[in-house]
C-alpha positions as semicolon CSV with decimal commas, in nm:
position;residue;x (nm);y (nm);z (nm)
1;G;0,000;0,000;0,000
2;Q;0,093;0,365;-0,035
3;N;0,172;0,401;0,337
4;E;0,303;0,053;0,411
5;G;0,665;-0,037;0,470
6;M;0,895;-0,266;0,662
7;V;1,084;-0,188;0,981
8;F;1,395;-0,379;1,084
9;R;1,488;-0,373;1,455
10;F;1,839;-0,462;1,563
11;P;1,928;-0,578;1,918
12;A;2,146;-0,271;1,975
13;P;2,270;0,025;1,767
14;R;2,524;-0,101;1,512
15;P;2,659;-0,024;1,165
16;V;2,382;-0,118;0,922
17;C;2,377;-0,153;0,543
18;M;2,089;-0,262;0,319
19;W;2,070;-0,376;-0,045
20;M;1,800;-0,459;-0,298
21;K;1,888;-0,804;-0,436
22;N;1,564;-0,973;-0,554
23;T;1,356;-0,664;-0,467
24;L;1,147;-0,542;-0,762
25;L;1,028;-0,205;-0,626
26;P;1,236;0,112;-0,579
27;L;1,256;0,182;-0,205
28;S;1,393;0,444;0,031
29;V;1,544;0,341;0,364
30;A;1,567;0,556;0,675
31;F;1,833;0,459;0,927
32;I;1,710;0,543;1,277
33;G;1,910;0,575;1,598
34;D;1,829;0,436;1,941
35;D;1,669;0,773;2,026
36;G;1,414;0,733;1,742
37;R;1,562;1,010;1,526
38;I;1,639;0,955;1,158
39;I;2,014;0,948;1,091
40;N;1,999;0,949;0,711
41;I;1,773;0,839;0,424
42;E;1,895;0,661;0,111
43;D;1,714;0,580;-0,216
44;M;1,771;0,226;-0,343
45;K;1,738;0,092;-0,697
46;P;1,561;-0,242;-0,756
47;Q;1,757;-0,564;-0,809
48;T;2,097;-0,424;-0,713
49;E;2,355;-0,526;-0,458
50;D;2,475;-0,170;-0,393
51;A;2,525;-0,113;-0,021
52;H;2,322;0,169;0,137
53;C;2,451;0,236;0,488
54;G;2,364;0,439;0,793
55;K;2,604;0,726;0,857
56;K;2,607;0,628;1,227
57;P;2,518;0,309;1,415
58;A;2,141;0,249;1,378
59;R;1,889;0,065;1,594
60;Y;1,626;0,054;1,317
61;A;1,595;0,066;0,940
62;L;1,260;0,165;0,787
63;E;1,198;0,085;0,421
64;M;0,919;0,266;0,235
65;R;0,836;0,310;-0,132
66;Q;1,082;0,546;-0,296
67;G;0,983;0,908;-0,247
68;W;0,759;0,846;0,059
69;F;0,989;1,032;0,299
70;R;1,048;1,323;0,057
71;E;0,673;1,365;-0,011
72;R;0,611;1,406;0,363
73;N;0,912;1,630;0,427
74;V;1,062;1,363;0,655
75;R;1,435;1,430;0,685
76;P;1,735;1,340;0,897
77;G;1,670;1,454;1,253
78;T;1,296;1,380;1,233
79;S;1,174;1,181;1,534
80;V;0,985;0,857;1,460
81;S;0,730;0,730;1,710
82;G;0,571;0,387;1,746
83;L;0,890;0,186;1,690
84;P;0,910;-0,155;1,856
85;K;1,116;-0,162;2,177
């Protein structure tokens, strides 16, 4: 759906990279720190193995359809609520 995505939760903040092997849709990923604030957002091309990494250790990665964050003016520093503990 237009507002559906996937959140990845890691046991503790750590260096995180994502790629798009076998993924058919263009996605954007937001790397989120332990404090719930977005560290950085990267656009990812379908069916590639290019590494897209957080600029700092991340506790979460949130993947949404490409452009979702931009359309809502969600940027690095934005606080995200409702993340799993």
